[in-house]
PARO-284634 format. One record per residue (C-alpha): x, y, z; residue in one letter. Coordinates in steps of 0.5 Angstrom, whole numbers, plus 500, padded with zeros to 3 digits. Layout:
<recs>
XYZA...
</recs>
This chain:
<recs>
500500500X503507498X502513501X496515496X492509498X493511505X491518504X485516500X483511505X483516511X479521507X474516505X473514512X472521515X468523509X463527513X468531517X472533510X466535506X463539512X470543513X470544505X464547506X466552511X472553507X468555501X463560505X469563509X473564502X467567499X467572504X474574503X473574496X468579496X471583501X478583498X482589495X482590488X487594483X489593476X496591477X501589483X504594487X509597482X512602487X519602487X522605494X524612491X525619495X525625492X529631494X527638493X533643493X531651493X537655490X534662489X539666484X543660482X543658474X542651472X550650472X551653479X545649481X548642478X555644481X554647488X547643490X546637485X553634485X554634492X548631494X548625488X555624491X553622498X547618496X550614491X554611497X548610501X546603503X541600498X541605493X541603486X540609482X541617483X538621478X537629478X535635474X538642475X534648473X535655475X533656482X531648483X534642484X530635484X534629486X531622485X534617490X532610488X532604492X532596492X525594491X525590498X527597501X522599506X520606504X521609511X528607512X530609505X527616507X531616514X537614510X536620505X535625511X541623515X546623508X543630507X545633513X552631511X552635505X555642505X551646500X551654499X548658504X540660503X539653499X534649503X532642502X526638503X524631502X518630497X511626500X511619501X507617495X507611489X509612482X503609480X499613485X496619481X489616482X485622480X485629477X479633480X478640476X474646478X472651472X467656471X465656464X460662464X465666467X461667473X467666478X474669477X480665476X483667483X476665486X477658483X484658486X482660493X476655493X481649491X486651496X482653502X476648501X477643496X484641497X484641505X477636504X481631500X487631505X483629510X481622507X485617510X490614504X491620500X498622500X498629497X493633493X497638488X494644485X495648479X492653475X487659476X490665479X494665486X492671489X497676493X496682497X501686493X505693494X506695487X511701487X512706482X520707481X520714479X516716485X520712490X526715487X523722488X523721495X530719495X528712498X531705496X527699495X531696500X530701505X522701504X522694505X525695512X520700513X514696512X517689515X512690520X506693516X502686517X504683524X500683530X504683536X503682544X502687549X503682555X497681560X493686564X491683571X485685575X483682582X478678578X480678571X486677566X486680560X491678554X493685550X493684543X496689538X493689532X497690525X494686520X488688516X485686510X483693508X488695502X486703504X489702511X495699508X496704503X495710509X502707512X507713513X513711510X517717510X517725512X519730507X520738508X515737514X510733510X508726511X509721505X504715505X505708502X499710497X503716495X508712491X505705491X498701489X496697494X491691491X489684492X492681485X494675482X501672482X506675477X509670472X506664475X510657473X504653472X497654469X491649467X484649463X479644463X475643456X478649453X476654459X481656465X480652471X484649477X486642477X488638483X492631482X491626488X496621489X495615494X500612499X503606498X499600499X492603499X486600495X485605489X478603489X476604496X480611496X477613490X470612493X472616499X474621495X468622491X464622497X468628500X467631493X460630493X459633500X463639497X458641491X453645495X458649498X462651491X456655488X452655482X457658477X463653479X463646475X466641479X470635475X471629479X472625473X478628469X482622470X481616474X485610475X479607478X476606470X482602468X481598474X474596474X474595466X480591466X477587472X470586469X473584463X478578466X472576470X468576464X473572461X473567467X466566467X466564459X472560460X468556466X462555461X466552456X469547461X462545462X461544455X467540454X465535460X458534457X461532451X466527454X462525460X455526458X452525466X450530471X453526477X460526473X460533471X457535478X463532481X468534476X466542477X466542484X474543483X473550480X470554485X473550491X480551488X479559486X476560493X482557496X487560492X484567494X485565501X492564501X493570496X490574502X494571507X500573503X498580503X497580495X491584492X486581487X488585480X489583473X495579474X493574479X486574476X490572470X493567473X487564475X483565468X489561465X489556470X481555470X482549464X487546468X483546475X479541473X484536470X486532476X478531478X477529470X483524471X480522477X473521475X474518469X478513472X473511477X468511472X473506468X474502474X467501476X465499469X470494469X468492476X461490474X464485469X469482475X468475477X469477484X467484485X470489489X466494494X465501491X470503497X475499494X474500487X474508488X481507492X484503487X482508481X484514485X491511487X492508480X493516477X494520483X502519483X502521476X497527477X501529483X508528480X505532474X503538478X510538481X513539474X508545473X510548479X517547478X516550471X513556474X519557479X523562474X518567475X520568482X527569481X526575476X527582479X525589478X518591475X518584471X518580477X513585481X508584475X509576473X510573480X503574482X501571476X505565477X503565484X496565483X497559478X501555482X496556488X490554484X493548481X496545488X489547491X485543485X490537486X488537494X481538492X481532487X484527492X479529497X472532495X472529488X474522491X468523496X463525491X465519487X464514492X457517494X455519487X458514481X456507484X449505481X449511476X446510470X453511466X456505470X450500470X448501462X456502460X454509458X459513453X457519450X457519442X462524442X467520445X465514441X466518435X473521437X475514439X473511433X477516429X483516433X484509433X487509426X491515427X494511433X496505429X499509424X503512429X505505431X507503424X511509422X514511428X520515424X515520422X514522429X522523430X522527423X517532426X520532433X527534430X524539424X520542430X526544434X529548427X522551426X521553433X528557433X527560426X520563429X523565435X529569431X525572426X519574431X519581434X520582441X517587446X517588454X510588455X504589451X501595450X495597455X488600453X487604459X481609457X485615458X491618453X496622456X499627451X505631452X506638448X513642449X514648445X521650444X525652451X524659452X517660450X512664454X506661459X502666454X504662448X503655451X496657454X494660447X496653443X493649449X486652448X487651441X489643442X483642447X478645442X481640436X481634441X474635444X471635436X473628436X468623437X470618443X473624447X469626453X474631456X480634456X484637462X491641461X496642466X502647463X508648467X509646474X505646480X508648487X511642490X511638484X516633482X517634475X521640473X517642467X518649464X512654462X513651455X511644457X504642457X501635459X493633457X489628460X484626455X478621457X476617452X470612451X472606448X465604447X464609442X471608438X477604439X483607442X487606435X482610431X481615436X489616436X489616429X484622429X488626434X494625430X490628424X488634429X495635431X497636423X493642423X496646428X502650429X507646432X513647429X519646433X515643439X515636441X509632441X508625445X502621445X501615451X497613457X498614464X499608467X504606461X508612462X509611469X511604468X516607463X518612468X520606473X524603468X528609465X526615469X523617462X516617460X517613453X518606451X524607447X530611451X537612449X541616454X547619451X553621457X559625456X562631460X560637455X553640454X554643447X557636445X551632448X546636444X550636438X551628438X544627441X541631435X545626430X542620434X535623433X536623426X538616425X533614429X528618425X529614419X528607422X521604421X516604426X519610430X514615433X516622433X523621436X525627440X531630444X530632451X529640451X536641455X538647451X540654452X535659453X534667453X536670460X537677462X544678466X545684470X552685472X553690477X560695476X563694483X567701482X561705479X556702485X562704490X562711487X554712488X555709495X553702494X556696498X556690493X551686497X546692498X546693491X544686489X539686495X536692492X536689485X533682488X527686491X526691485X526685480X523679484X519682489X520680497X515677501X514682507X508679511X502675511X494677510X489673514X482673511X479668516X482662516X485663509X492666509X495670503X502673502X504680502X509682497X513688496X515689488X516694483X510696478X510690473X509695467X516698469X520691468X515688463X521688457X529687458X529694455X526698461X530694466X536699464X532705465X529703472X531709477X535707483X535711489X543711492X545712499X548719497X542722496X542722488X537718483X541714477X538709472X540702473X544702467X549707470X551702475X550695472X551692465X545689463X545684457X540678454X544672454X543665453X543660459X541653460X534651462X536644465X542639466X540632468X545627471X544619472X549617477X553623477X554623470X551628465X547626460X541627455X536623453X533621446X526618446X521616441X514612441X513606437X508607431X509600429X513594430X517593437X522596441X528591440X527591433X528598433X533599438X538593434X537597428X539603431X545600434X547598427X546604424X550608430X556604430X556605422X555612422X556616428X563616431X563619439X569622442X572619448X568620454X562619450X557613450X550611449X546607454X540603450X534603456X527603456X523597455X528595450X533594456X528591461X526586455X533584454X535583461X528579463X528575457X535573459X534571466X527568464X531563459X536561464X532560470X527556465X533552462X535550470X528548471X528544465X534540468X530539474X524536470X529532467X532530473X525529477X522524471X529520471X528519479X520517477X522512471X529510472X530511464X532516460X528513454X522514458X524521460X525523452X519520451X515524456X519530453X518529446X512533444X515539447X519541441X513540437X508544442X513550442X513550434X505550434X506556440X510560435X506559429X500562433X505568435X506569427X499569425X497574431X502579430X509576430X511579437X513576443X513579450X514577457X507575457X508570451X514567454X510566461X505562456X511558453X514556460X507554462X506549456X513546458X509543464X503542461X506538455X509533460X503532464X499528459X506524457X506522464X499519465X500515458X506512460X504511467X498507464X502503459X506501465X500499469X497495464X503491463X505490470X498490474X494487468X500483465X499485458X505484453X508489450X506490443X501494438X495492442X497494449X499501446X493502442X488500448X492504453X492510449X484509448X483508455X487515456X484518450X478521454X482524460X487527456X483530451X478533456X484536460X487539454X481541451X479544458X485548458X485550451X478552450X478556457X483561454X479562448X475568452X482571453X483571445X476574444X477582443X484582446X484590446X479590452X482593458X485587462X485582457X491586453X496584458X494576458X492576451X500574449X500569454X493566452X496566444X502561446X499557451X493556446X497554440X502550444X496546447X492545440X499542437X500537443X493534442X496531435X502529439X499525443X495521438X500522432X507521435X507519442X505512441X510511435X515513440X513508445X513503440X520504438X523506444X519503450X520495450X526495454X524500459X517497460X520490460X525493466X519496469X515489469X521485472X522490477X514489479X515482479X521482484X517487489X511482488X515476490X518479496X511481498X
</recs>
């Protein structure tokens, strides 16, 4: 008696407790399933800490040298840091410190914070850490607009800053709500430079005079016998007339008031760095990001409820836009589509079982494996903290056809044993028949399940984003498969004992017409295979070369393109272009887009919001375009978008069309939002720009690229003011005093805060904007000198319009510039490999300059190499396991003989469905390695059983009868596995399905081919090579039998 006999006997003897326990598991699992968090993809949040370094007054080159480089240097040596990127722009440095995927984000922030303390940066440079958020965490864009113009841009911004944003931040799980657009209002003291000079006061002296103009102070406390009174000295006011009545000087006995030399008013911030519009109207947009690990659907629901509560307080003239972008839309569509595919797959499985079994009891017994295996898999996934997403559901959807395999084999074998027992002279009890039937196949079933698990182990060895994506799929698949094996050994066996003996199909010897027909057609093919075995050898050998040829010529990509229901369009004008020009063009683009059928809304963000992690200039705009995929396909809409852009004045602009989540995945891979990324490293910025342009020109000539561009890191116009130290001294200025005066004069100075209830507004001292609205006027500005005279600025400083860098980027401390492109047609690997050949032939880079090919190409190459290596090791493990089981290399070869043919079939399906192989397709190829071996094990085991247990001699009849006995379970398991994939092949562009479609293509093609292998090749191979190992197995059996 082997271990499986013992387990089956134990299960049958305790059948009632086992069934009750299974029912409790089902009820509990159903509750867990209904309440499980749902997301579109597994957690892809690579621990990244963003450092903001504000360095007012420094040019990009100075920021790079004095701020970015010192911070990068200390971060590169920190524990767990894998990559450090930086962007240095005038007055601002952004440093992105990326850690190992396993690093705890809080520990990562602590490491960065400690390292920052050791960096010596110039005085006045402030560094702060960005908020904890997920790179995939921008879950929603919310907007405010007033299409009828009833609410001003300033009031819209105030509503966003002081009403909507605080409400959103109170929702648990929200990491940040970044606001852009509208007018950021300030209380401004706009000084007339001529009037100021007439009273002989410098603006620095005026700033000192007004330093307490809006301050409240304390007068201590006044105490009486019974009461204590705090004394408040009120200086703050919201009345601009009161502010204007502040005395600033006395001349010739007359008081000079602030209103005499300045206009005091509440006005919009001068030269804002960001703006927004919604559907062509001025608006305010809030980008909401979630904290890592928070459930997107639950959080979105809470945010929507908070926004609904605010609607009444916004007023009739304000339109709230809660759906400008919602990640929830893609999640729900993707999950619903995969659940629908799973449902359809289950229906197809039932149809197959009806065709082969034709008996309600047998079908019912077999189908119990489906829900129980699903439920157990989800329970275990939740124990590991894994949420329900497209990848875990995809693993279950792909496995659905195989979840009934063990039950099918067990039920079919029990039916066969019960039928044969009916004709026995000495009948066995149903209890004994079920035990023997289960024991005959249980070892093979468990062993083949172990092989499938072994095949999927390489997925867990993958690192990076590919491991994060594929490991949950593999884990869900394995858990469900193992669960189905346990269910088949327990629940299926018990139900077979209760329901099969005495059923009509046993009593009447019933066999479905379909199965009878299939066996009748299969028998001649099996006999042909036995009589012409060399044909099978030729087919198997040819398949190896065919597979290699198909793999070599197929395109390669990292992941299939998503279908998110939202487009992200980036438009970057030439650096140096103004906000006004960006806004005017942006409105034109929005109107063009809204005229396209299928586009529901357009939200535009131009420039950079406060505390934004992107160093975008006012020349850059990003548009989130919400599309209705029920009206038109994504490809048709994108085609119309391209046509619309062709009619717009976009000379010199960089335009990119993508999707939000796809862009973020690309950003995780290379730090650039594009599928094709080439980084050029070198010391000289001008040379980098020159060579990058040459690379871009080469890339533009390669078929399949979409709008190749060079990152806009160039020289832009700037006004430089260089004080003449000698002349400044002659007029009584110290050098520091003069630069302070110029800073306040030109940039303005915050001198206080005005409170309106709970709202706070900056009080800013600055020159009247009309005095400095072009470079020519700056030189004629009158400056009051300490000597009492008034001179134009040009008398003490040299004023020029020059060029300066808009930004400088680093990767790991090295200067670099990016050449990027979208993909119009084809795949990233083919495009990059073509580029490499052309660059090698046409471009001669000097010493110190080199190219790095990154993006999806680098990830695809690295992950494919790892996957193939680990799969090869898994194959060696399978060979070793098979040899341990059969103790015969001949039988091991026969089990695996169908693998080349199966792979050839899979690659032929790839050829006919786009001819591009990606990571998902490779997972399909891996899965059929185990599935292809499964039927071989069952069939060879049965031939051995017939020769040992039933005493049949080796020959054609043994092979034919054994093959026909196993034909039904083999066809059922293969057809259920194969047809269960059909729903994933239907409408492959639907959200959710597009990720799993390549996996379904390779698996379906391989399984379809394997059906023919079992009939046309394997019987012949056993006839040719099986006699010797079979005789050895018989001899071993008789030897063990004689000992017992």
